[in-house]
C-alpha positions as CSV (number, residue, x, y, z in Angstrom):
1,M,-2.5,13.1,-15.1
2,V,-2.9,15.1,-11.8
3,K,-6.5,13.8,-11.4
4,T,-5.3,10.2,-12.0
5,L,-2.5,10.5,-9.4
6,A,-4.9,12.1,-6.9
7,A,-7.5,9.3,-7.5
8,R,-4.8,6.8,-6.7
9,G,-4.4,8.4,-3.3
10,Y,-1.1,10.3,-3.8
11,S,-0.8,13.5,-1.9
12,G,-0.3,16.9,-3.5
13,D,3.4,16.9,-2.4
14,V,4.0,13.5,-4.0
15,I,2.2,14.6,-7.2
16,A,4.2,17.8,-7.4
17,A,7.5,15.9,-6.9
18,T,6.5,13.4,-9.6
19,L,5.7,16.1,-12.1
20,G,8.7,18.1,-11.1
21,V,6.8,21.3,-10.1
22,N,6.5,23.4,-7.0
23,K,3.6,22.1,-4.8
24,N,2.2,25.7,-4.6
25,H,2.2,26.0,-8.4
26,L,0.6,22.6,-8.6
27,R,-2.2,23.6,-6.2
28,A,-2.7,26.9,-8.0
29,E,-2.8,25.5,-11.5
30,H,-4.5,22.2,-10.8
31,A,-6.8,22.7,-7.8
32,L,-9.9,21.5,-9.6
33,D,-8.1,18.4,-10.9
34,L,-6.7,17.6,-7.4
35,Q,-10.2,18.0,-5.9
36,A,-11.8,15.8,-8.6
37,G,-9.2,13.1,-8.0
38,R,-9.9,13.1,-4.3
39,E,-13.6,12.8,-4.9
40,I,-13.0,9.8,-7.2
41,K,-10.9,8.2,-4.4
42,W,-13.6,9.0,-1.8
43,A,-16.3,7.5,-4.1
44,E,-14.3,4.3,-4.5
45,K,-13.8,4.0,-0.8
46,A,-17.5,4.6,-0.2
47,A,-18.5,2.0,-2.8
48,A,-16.1,-0.6,-1.3
49,A,-17.5,0.0,2.2
50,E,-21.0,-0.3,1.0
51,L,-20.2,-3.6,-0.8
52,S,-18.6,-5.0,2.3
53,R,-21.5,-4.0,4.4
54,K,-24.0,-5.6,2.0
55,E,-21.9,-8.7,1.8
56,R,-21.6,-9.1,5.5
57,E,-25.4,-8.5,5.8
58,R,-26.1,-11.2,3.2
59,I,-23.8,-13.7,5.0
60,E,-25.4,-13.0,8.4
61,I,-28.9,-13.4,7.1
62,I,-28.3,-16.5,5.1
63,T,-26.4,-18.1,8.0
64,A,-29.2,-17.3,10.4
65,A,-31.8,-18.7,8.0
66,W,-29.7,-21.9,7.5
67,Y,-29.6,-22.7,11.2
68,S,-33.2,-21.8,11.7
69,D,-36.2,-24.0,12.2
70,W,-36.3,-24.4,8.4
71,Y,-33.4,-26.8,8.5
72,D,-34.7,-30.4,8.2
73,A,-32.1,-32.8,9.6
74,E,-33.9,-35.9,8.1
75,L,-33.6,-34.4,4.6
76,G,-30.2,-32.9,5.3
77,E,-31.2,-29.6,3.8
78,N,-32.8,-26.3,4.6
79,L,-36.3,-25.9,3.1
80,L,-35.5,-22.2,2.3
81,F,-32.6,-23.3,0.1
82,P,-33.6,-26.2,-2.1
83,D,-30.8,-28.3,-3.6
84,C,-28.3,-26.9,-1.1
85,R,-26.7,-29.5,1.1
86,T,-24.3,-27.1,2.9
87,L,-24.2,-23.6,4.2
88,E,-21.5,-22.8,1.6
89,E,-23.9,-23.9,-1.2
90,A,-26.6,-21.7,0.2
91,L,-24.3,-18.7,0.4
92,E,-23.2,-19.3,-3.2
93,Q,-26.8,-19.6,-4.3
94,S,-27.8,-16.4,-2.5
95,K,-25.2,-14.4,-4.5
96,K,-27.2,-14.9,-7.6
97,H,-30.5,-13.7,-6.1
98,W,-29.4,-11.2,-3.5
99,R,-30.1,-7.4,-4.0
């Protein structure tokens, strides 16, 4: 329970109040659970930041490629993205293949 509350981002004071114990008792008895919960929260934040960075990188690269010399105005498509008529279609297609 303590680990779960800490992973949700609650402070030790809030967890102690929720459980109805003294915060010093909580820290003394559940220090490892509190630390594990904080580490879970940090890992989630790091994963979210990484995903956001990768997503931004994908969008920037696909957008730059779309407006590059590979765009054929006569065909109305970018030769790098077959069957895509719009940038949005190219971005959607890139989700399937991007690593």
